[in-house]
C-alpha positions as MATLAB code, in Angstrom:
seq = 'MKTQIWIAVCTYLLVAIVRKRLDVKANLYTILQVLSVTILEKTPILQALSGTESPIVEVQDHNQLLLFDL';
ca = [
     114.758   84.704  145.659;
     115.920   88.318  145.523;
     119.403   87.311  146.519;
     119.661   84.833  143.599;
     118.525   87.448  141.179;
     121.064   89.964  142.445;
     123.858   87.412  142.275;
     122.878   86.566  138.688;
     122.905   90.264  137.718;
     126.275   90.868  139.401;
     127.788   87.806  137.708;
     126.508   88.922  134.346;
     127.914   92.434  134.838;
     131.306   91.105  136.015;
     131.610   88.856  132.996;
     130.573   91.710  130.688;
     133.260   93.938  132.235;
     135.916   91.205  131.835;
     134.860   90.671  128.233;
     135.149   94.378  127.482;
     138.482   94.924  129.234;
     140.137   91.824  127.759;
     138.611   92.515  124.358;
     137.373   88.947  123.982;
     135.189   88.328  120.930;
     133.263   85.355  122.392;
     129.710   85.915  123.559;
     128.837   86.030  127.271;
     127.265   82.556  127.282;
     130.429   81.027  125.930;
     132.548   82.901  128.470;
     130.346   81.722  131.329;
     130.623   78.118  130.102;
     134.424   78.310  129.975;
     134.605   79.916  133.403;
     132.318   77.303  134.876;
     134.593   74.515  133.680;
     137.888   76.208  134.620;
     136.802   77.943  137.826;
     139.036   75.865  140.118;
     142.048   75.792  137.860;
     144.972   78.177  138.206;
     144.740   79.279  134.564;
     144.808   82.982  133.642;
     141.422   84.141  132.374;
     142.800   85.374  129.054;
     144.473   82.000  128.413;
     141.299   80.095  129.296;
     139.286   82.307  126.885;
     141.843   82.382  124.072;
     140.354   79.441  122.181;
     136.688   80.352  122.462;
     136.360   81.828  118.968;
     136.208   78.416  117.339;
     132.824   76.688  117.175;
     132.075   74.168  119.844;
     132.441   70.602  118.533;
     130.151   68.061  120.115;
     131.882   64.878  121.140;
     129.898   61.773  120.628;
     129.799   59.488  123.655;
     129.700   55.929  122.440;
     128.501   54.686  125.784;
     125.374   56.875  125.555;
     122.256   55.067  124.265;
     120.161   56.802  121.614;
     116.580   57.597  122.519;
     115.420   57.810  118.868;
     116.896   56.198  115.765;
     117.672   58.835  113.168;
];
């Protein structure tokens, strides 16, 4: 349990340092989401984070059934 907490703290601090050094305006949560998706790609970090200022648009999946009718 202690190891997981330390890993989470270290990850948070590393992302905060990258955000500060690259002068990225996106919040830390958005940066972590982008990095989790592009972690295995050979894309430079600044290029991966360049489009994060725009709001996230939800894509509707037409194969997904609705639980409640709105």
